[in-house]
Every structure is written in C-alpha cells, then in structure tokens.
C-alpha positions as CSV (number, residue, x, y, z in Angstrom):
1,M,-3.6,19.5,-64.2
2,N,-2.9,15.9,-63.0
3,I,-5.5,14.0,-61.1
4,C,-4.6,11.6,-58.3
5,T,-5.7,8.1,-59.3
6,H,-6.5,7.2,-55.7
7,C,-8.6,10.1,-54.3
8,G,-9.2,12.3,-57.3
9,V,-7.5,15.4,-56.0
10,E,-6.1,17.7,-58.7
11,L,-2.4,18.1,-58.7
12,D,0.0,20.5,-60.3
13,K,2.0,19.2,-63.2
14,D,5.3,19.0,-61.2
15,I,3.7,17.1,-58.3
16,I,3.7,13.3,-58.5
17,T,2.9,12.5,-54.8
18,C,-0.6,13.4,-53.6
19,P,-0.4,15.6,-50.4
20,L,-3.8,14.2,-49.3
21,C,-3.4,10.4,-49.6
22,G,0.4,10.0,-50.2
23,I,0.0,8.0,-53.3
24,T,2.7,8.5,-55.9
25,N,1.4,8.7,-59.5
26,V,3.8,8.0,-62.3
27,D,2.6,7.9,-65.9
28,G,-1.0,7.6,-64.7
29,K,-0.3,4.6,-62.5
30,P,-0.4,4.7,-58.7
31,I,2.5,3.5,-56.6
32,P,1.0,3.0,-53.1
33,E,4.3,2.5,-51.1
34,R,4.4,4.9,-48.2
35,E,6.9,5.6,-45.4
36,K,5.7,3.8,-42.3
37,S,6.7,6.8,-40.1
38,T,4.7,9.2,-42.3
39,H,1.0,9.8,-41.6
40,Y,-1.3,11.3,-44.1
41,P,-4.8,12.8,-43.7
42,S,-6.2,10.0,-45.7
43,D,-5.2,7.5,-43.0
44,I,-7.6,9.1,-40.7
45,L,-10.3,9.4,-43.4
46,L,-9.9,5.7,-44.3
47,M,-10.2,4.7,-40.6
48,Y,-13.3,6.8,-40.3
49,R,-14.8,5.3,-43.4
50,E,-14.2,1.7,-42.2
51,E,-15.7,2.5,-38.8
52,A,-18.7,4.2,-40.5
53,R,-19.3,1.1,-42.7
54,K,-19.1,-1.1,-39.7
55,H,-21.7,0.9,-37.8
56,L,-23.9,1.1,-40.8
57,W,-23.7,-2.7,-41.2
58,E,-24.7,-3.2,-37.6
59,L,-27.5,-0.6,-37.7
60,T,-29.0,-2.1,-40.9
61,G,-28.8,-5.6,-39.4
62,I,-30.8,-4.5,-36.4
63,I,-33.4,-2.8,-38.7
64,A,-33.6,-5.7,-41.1
65,F,-34.1,-8.4,-38.5
66,S,-36.6,-6.2,-36.6
67,G,-38.5,-5.8,-39.8
68,I,-38.5,-9.6,-40.4
69,A,-39.7,-10.2,-36.8
70,V,-42.5,-7.6,-37.1
71,C,-43.7,-9.0,-40.5
72,T,-43.7,-12.5,-39.2
73,I,-45.6,-11.7,-35.9
74,V,-48.2,-9.6,-37.7
75,D,-48.8,-12.3,-40.3
76,L,-49.2,-15.0,-37.7
77,V,-51.5,-12.9,-35.5
78,I,-53.8,-11.8,-38.4
79,G,-53.7,-14.7,-40.8
80,K,-52.8,-17.5,-38.3
81,K,-50.1,-18.7,-40.8
82,L,-47.2,-17.5,-42.8
83,S,-48.3,-16.0,-46.1
84,W,-47.3,-12.5,-47.3
85,S,-44.6,-12.3,-44.6
86,L,-42.5,-14.9,-46.4
87,Y,-42.1,-12.5,-49.4
88,A,-41.5,-9.5,-47.2
89,S,-39.0,-11.3,-44.9
90,T,-37.1,-12.8,-47.9
91,S,-36.9,-9.4,-49.6
92,I,-35.6,-7.7,-46.4
93,L,-33.0,-10.4,-45.8
94,A,-31.8,-10.4,-49.4
95,A,-31.5,-6.6,-49.3
96,W,-29.5,-6.7,-46.1
97,I,-27.2,-9.4,-47.5
98,C,-26.6,-7.3,-50.6
99,L,-25.8,-4.3,-48.5
100,S,-23.5,-6.3,-46.3
101,L,-21.6,-7.5,-49.4
102,I,-21.1,-4.0,-50.6
103,L,-20.0,-2.7,-47.1
104,I,-17.7,-5.6,-46.2
105,A,-16.2,-6.4,-49.6
106,F,-15.9,-2.7,-50.6
107,K,-14.5,-2.3,-54.2
108,K,-13.8,-6.0,-54.4
109,Y,-15.9,-6.5,-57.5
110,F,-15.0,-10.2,-57.9
111,I,-16.6,-10.9,-54.6
112,V,-19.5,-8.4,-54.6
113,I,-20.9,-9.1,-58.1
114,P,-21.1,-13.0,-57.7
115,G,-22.4,-12.5,-54.2
116,L,-25.2,-10.2,-55.4
117,L,-26.0,-12.6,-58.2
118,I,-26.3,-15.6,-55.9
119,T,-28.4,-13.6,-53.4
120,I,-30.9,-12.3,-55.9
121,L,-31.2,-15.7,-57.6
122,T,-31.9,-17.3,-54.3
123,M,-34.5,-14.7,-53.4
124,L,-36.3,-15.2,-56.8
125,F,-36.2,-19.0,-56.4
126,L,-37.8,-18.7,-52.9
127,F,-40.5,-16.4,-54.3
128,D,-41.4,-19.0,-56.9
129,L,-41.1,-21.8,-54.3
130,F,-43.6,-20.0,-51.9
131,S,-46.4,-20.6,-54.5
132,P,-45.6,-24.0,-55.9
133,P,-45.1,-25.5,-58.3
134,V,-41.9,-23.7,-59.5
135,N,-42.9,-22.2,-62.8
136,W,-41.3,-18.9,-63.8
137,F,-37.9,-19.0,-62.1
138,Y,-36.1,-21.2,-64.6
139,A,-37.9,-19.7,-67.5
140,I,-37.6,-16.0,-66.7
141,G,-35.9,-15.3,-63.4
142,L,-32.7,-17.2,-63.9
143,P,-31.8,-16.2,-67.5
144,V,-32.9,-12.5,-67.1
145,T,-31.0,-12.1,-63.8
146,I,-27.9,-13.6,-65.3
147,A,-28.2,-11.4,-68.4
148,L,-28.6,-8.4,-66.1
149,F,-25.4,-9.2,-64.1
150,I,-23.5,-10.0,-67.3
151,S,-24.5,-6.5,-68.6
152,V,-23.4,-4.9,-65.3
153,S,-20.2,-6.8,-65.3
154,I,-19.3,-5.7,-68.9
155,V,-19.9,-2.0,-68.0
156,T,-17.9,-2.4,-64.7
157,I,-15.0,-4.1,-66.5
158,L,-14.9,-1.4,-69.2
159,W,-15.0,1.2,-66.5
160,K,-12.0,-0.3,-64.7
161,V,-9.8,-0.9,-67.8
162,A,-10.7,2.3,-69.7
163,H,-7.9,4.9,-69.6
164,F,-10.4,7.8,-70.1
165,K,-13.7,7.4,-68.4
166,G,-15.9,9.9,-70.3
167,F,-19.0,9.8,-72.4
168,N,-17.7,6.6,-74.0
169,I,-18.7,4.7,-70.9
170,L,-22.2,6.1,-71.0
171,A,-22.5,5.1,-74.7
172,I,-21.4,1.6,-74.0
173,A,-23.8,1.4,-71.1
174,F,-26.7,2.4,-73.3
175,I,-25.7,-0.2,-75.9
176,V,-25.5,-2.9,-73.3
177,L,-28.9,-1.8,-71.9
178,S,-30.5,-2.1,-75.3
179,G,-29.1,-5.7,-75.6
180,F,-30.4,-6.6,-72.2
181,C,-33.9,-5.4,-73.1
182,I,-33.9,-7.6,-76.2
183,I,-32.7,-10.6,-74.2
184,S,-35.4,-10.0,-71.6
185,E,-38.2,-9.8,-74.1
186,V,-37.0,-13.0,-75.8
187,F,-37.3,-15.0,-72.5
188,I,-40.5,-13.3,-71.5
189,D,-42.2,-14.0,-74.8
190,K,-41.0,-17.6,-74.8
191,Y,-42.6,-18.1,-71.3
192,L,-45.8,-16.2,-71.9
193,F,-46.6,-16.8,-75.6
194,K,-44.3,-19.8,-76.5
195,T,-43.1,-17.7,-79.4
196,V,-40.8,-14.7,-79.8
197,E,-42.0,-11.5,-81.3
198,L,-39.8,-8.5,-80.5
199,R,-41.8,-5.3,-79.9
200,W,-41.0,-3.0,-77.0
201,S,-37.3,-4.0,-76.7
202,L,-36.7,-3.0,-80.3
203,I,-38.3,0.4,-79.7
204,V,-36.0,0.8,-76.7
205,A,-32.9,-0.3,-78.7
206,V,-33.8,2.0,-81.6
207,S,-34.3,4.9,-79.2
208,I,-31.1,4.4,-77.2
209,F,-28.7,3.5,-80.0
210,P,-28.6,7.0,-81.7
211,I,-27.9,8.5,-78.3
212,A,-25.0,6.2,-77.8
213,L,-23.6,7.1,-81.2
214,V,-23.9,10.8,-80.4
215,L,-22.0,10.3,-77.1
216,L,-19.3,8.3,-78.9
217,F,-19.0,11.1,-81.6
218,I,-18.7,13.8,-78.9
219,H,-16.1,11.8,-77.0
220,Y,-13.8,10.5,-79.8
221,R,-14.5,12.9,-82.7
222,M,-15.0,16.3,-81.1
223,K,-12.5,15.5,-78.3
224,K,-14.8,17.2,-75.8
225,G,-15.2,14.3,-73.5
226,K,-14.6,14.7,-69.7
227,H,-14.1,12.3,-66.9
228,L,-17.6,11.3,-65.6
229,D,-16.6,11.8,-62.0
230,S,-15.5,15.3,-62.7
231,Y,-18.4,16.0,-65.0
232,F,-20.9,15.0,-62.4
233,H,-18.8,16.3,-59.5
234,L,-18.3,12.9,-57.9
C-alpha cells in the first residue's frame, strides 16, 4: 500500500493521485499542482481547520487577558501592590504567545521554534527580574533553554528529513534527551556548587541509552519498524 505524503491516506499501488486531497505522489514525493476547476474534499477540510484555528486563537486571547486582569486586580486588592500576579500574568501571556505562534505559523518550524525560544527566554528573564538582582537567568535559564530548543530542533529536523519515520526517530530522541540532561546538570552544578559532578544525569543517560539501542536494532536489523504515525494511529 502507498501512503499519501500529504494527508496519510492509504492508496492502492496503481493510484498516484490521492482522491481525498488531490496531491499527486511520484516516487514518494508530493506534486501539489491541482486543476483550478477541480475541488477536493480537503479544500473544505483546510478551510474548516483554518477557521477553527482562528476561532481558537480569539477564544484563548479572551481567556488569557481575562486571566491577567483577574490576577492583577486580586493582587492589588489583597496586597495593595503587584507581587505574585507578575509571575502569573507573565506566564499566561507567554503561554498565549506560544499558542498563537503555533496556530498562526502552523507547520512553519523556522518561525515557530525561534519564536517559542524568544518567548520563553523573555519570560524567564522577567521572572528573574521581578526579584532583583538578576542571578540565575544567565547562569541556568539561558543555557538550559537554548540546549532544550537545540535538542528539539535536532529531533524535528531528523523527523523532517528521515525517509522512514519509525523507531529510529524515538531512539534518536532518547539519545538527544540523555545529552540534554547531562548539559542541564553541568550548568546547574556550576551555578549551585561552583563545580561539576555528574550524578542524576548519568543515571538517566545510562538508563535511556540501552533503550535507544534496542529501538535501533528493531528498526534497522530486524526490519520490523513502522511509521510512528501509523503505529500510534495518528
């Protein structure tokens, strides 16, 4: 069975044009040219999804700014000044901006990932700024967050370029996760203890690495790997 590279529908071997989305698949590569006079069910689905994302963005905006207003008013009424509401409002605003990036720049990873990185770094910097002086942001927040996004970017890029997305992607994700844990402990130890002594991150790495090897063995050696989207019914 062939699988449409656009919508994931299973096609017969002699069918190269998906009846659902109209994408022509040749040698595993999509050719998205369509006849302008031809309408496909996916056109209606795409319009519905765009409209649903727009409504979701508007609804979450109302909820987010209502939450910020409530936190601010309660903090001023009870404490007579802004204290805990600064953290709550900043968190809510950052979460809404992250959700907006995902909804507006849907599948545009070169926009979403840097936007999420800047938003989260700004939120962490403000957290540290609310209780001056700025201490932990540059020592822990900045490097650990950048390491996290580099890890996510590596897995995302491999997911996009991989011809077969099976257990090999999970194995690479586990290996990247173990590396991220080690990097995190290095910066945390340097900030807290002024010296580096790897403990819990090595335990995590040693525990995860054999699992990654097993997944790679199953995928490449036993040839029993499956596409993750079909395996998890996505």
